[in-house]
N, C-alpha and C positions, 0 to 999 in steps of 0.2 A: 617490545618497547626500547628494554631497554635496547636489543640489536639495531634499529634503524638509527636511534642518537649517537654508537656507537659507529656506525659506519656512515653516517652524516660527519661526522668530526672527519673521520680520517679520508673522506670525497676531496680529488684532486682536480683544482681551478683547470676546469674544460679548455679559458681562453687565455693571455697575460696581455697587460697592458701596452703595449710597446712605446710608450711614450716613459711607463714608467720605468723598465726595464732604461733607460737610456738616462734618465735623469742619476746626470751626476751630482751631488752638491758640494765637492770640490773644486769644477772644474762653473759653476753658479759662482761662488763666492771667490775665483781667481775674477772672472765677468763685473761680478757688482765692482770690487774693488777696482779695473780700471777705469771702468768709467765712472766712479767716486773722484778719482785721476782726477779726470777733463768737467765737474759739476761748476766748478767758480764759472765758470763760461758760459752757463746760465742768463749771467746778469752782464754777461760782453754783448752777446748777438740776437738778433733778430730775425734768425736764420731760423722760416717754421721746420727745413730738414732736421734742426738740431734738437731740436725737441719732438719732434714726432719719432725718432730713434733713440729718447729716452723712455718717454709718455704716453702710454695706454692713449687709447682714441674718447676714456671713458674714463681717466687719468682723475683725484681729485686732491685737491691737497688743503692741510684743516694749518692754518697757520694764527697766532694769536691773535688779541679786536680787530677781527674781520671779519664775515661770510666766506663758507666756504669756498674755493676760487674749483670751478667744475672745467671742464673740455684742453683741447687744445691751445681754439684758440685764447683762452683765459689764460691762462698758463702762462703762457707769453707776454702777452697784455703783462700781466705779475712781477713774472721774476729781471725783464727789462726794460720793463717800466719808461717806460718809450725813450730810454740812453741813457736814463740821471743815475741806473747801480755799475756803472760800468768801472769801474774801478773797487767795484766793491771784489774782494777773494772771501775763499772758506776752506776753509782748510776741515776734513773730512778723514780722521787713525781710522787706522783700519777696528772694524768694528766685529758685534757676533752677528753672525749672519746660521739663519736654520732653516727649514722647511723639505719640500716635499715636491715631487711634477706636476703641483696644482700652485701654490700661492711657499714664497721666499721669504720671510721676517727677517728686516734689519733692523741694529739701531744701535744703537751709540753717538758721542757727543758730537758737536759739534766745535767749531771755533771759527768768527770772525774777527781777524788781530787787526788791531788800529796804527800798525806800523811803528811804534813807541814804546811796546814790549808787555802791553794791554786789550784788553778786548771790544770791538762796538757792541758785541751780542758774546753772548758761546753759551753752552743753552744741552739738550740731551734731542734725539728723536727716533720718528717708530717710521720705518717703511715698506712698503709692502710692495711687495714687484712679484709679476706676476707677465704668461712668456701672450703676443700677439708676435702673430704674423715672423712664427719661429725663434722670436727674440726675448730675450729677460728685458721688459720691460718695467718703469714707476709705474702702483697703479694708485696709491696713496701713499702722502706724502701729511708726517704730523710734526713740530717740534714744540718746545716751549723751553726759552728762560730762564739762565741759571740766575740773574743778574738781578737784582732787588729792584723793585716797582719804579721809574722816576714819581717825585713828589710835585 
């Protein structure tokens, strides 16, 4: 029995997952950092291609005080807001990014500057990224504010 256990521990895998072998977290971090630089454009465009490049088909957004926003069409409608959000600016400094070939997790702060040295909103978020059609895309997104609730 001990011989079986030792032999099992020393066995060599017969196949290697090529996706795992090609995964490079530094490349994914660089990609996400670049995507975050243009992330604020989500408020300024009603171009479905912009969202389809960034969000998975089954993406969901979990934001405070509203039900989950699920699917590309709902996400476009939510962020674009019929053109009412076109002046919105978001700052996403470099964040913590970790993960593997199946899922990458990003977390960090966000800020919506008010143009006067303050913030309309600021807080923290978590984003889950996964590959779809050969590209890393947002799969889940959640955030909450650091600002006190208005009374």
